[in-house]
Structures are given as C-alpha cells and as structure tokens.
N, C-alpha and C positions, 0 to 999 in steps of 0.2 A: 776410244774417243769419250772424253768426259765433259760434263757441263761445267762451265766456269760459274760457280755459285755467286761470287762477288759481282760479276757482270750481270747475272740474272737478277739479283736483288736491285741493282741499279736500274735495270730495265723496268722492273715492277714499280719502283718508286716513280719513274718517269711516266708510267701508265697511270698512276694515281694522279699526278699533276695534269695529265691529259684529260682524265675524266672530270676533274674539277673545272678545267677550261671548257670542256665540252658542254657543261651545264651552265656556267656563268656567262659565256658569250651570247647564247640566245636570249637569256634573261636581260642582259644589258641592251641588246639590240631591240628587244620588245619594249623595254622602258623608253628607249629613244623614240621609237615609232609611235608609242602611246602619247608622248608629250611633244607632239610635232610643233606646237606653237611656243614652247618654252625657249628661253634664251640660251640654254645649255644643250639644245638639241644637237647641233653639229659636233661639239666635243664628245658628247656621250655616244653619238653614232660612230665617230671615228674610233673611239676607245673600244666599242663593241666589235667593229670590223677587225681591229688589231688583235683582239682576243680570239676571234674566230680563225684568223690566219695562224695565230700561235697554236691553237688547238690542233689544226691540221698538221702543222710542222712538227709539233711534239708527238703526234700520233705516228708519223713516219719515223721519227727518230727513235721512239720507244720500240717499235717493231724491229728496227735495224739493230738496236742494242740486244734485244732478246734473241734475234736470229744469230748474232755473233756469239752469244753465250751458249746457245744450244748446239750450234754446229762447229764451234771452236775455230772460227775464221781467223787466220793470223793477220796481225796488223801490218800494213804496208810500211816498208822502210823508205825513208827519204834519202 
C-alpha cells in the first residue's frame, strides 16, 4: 500500500486554501458587525457567511482528499 503523492499534494494545497478561508471569514464577519450602521453592512455580512461556509466545506473536502491519498481508496466507477 503506497501513498499517492499527487493526490496528497492536491490535499495539502486545498488545506492551504482552507486556512486562508479560516482566517479571512472571521475578519470579514467582524468588519461587518463593527460597521453595523454602514450601508454595505448586509452585503459584507452575507459575503462573510459565505466565506465561513466555504471554509467548513473546504476543510471536509481537504480531509477527504488526504485520506484517499493515504489509504489509497479506489474511485467509484459509474
């Protein structure tokens, strides 16, 4: 049983994107709540929520890719 290096590198790249999202989403949300009276409050809040959801989804996807790389899970045939 060998590790698929290409898939592992892809998973690590996705983890980097996940960490970027994990730090930008709270900052954007904080900026939205800090400027509650501003006219762009709702769009910034929605954008922050979308970033937070994307961070969670990317985290699960990254773990899935790395697990497939480490344990050599075969792809399902259609």
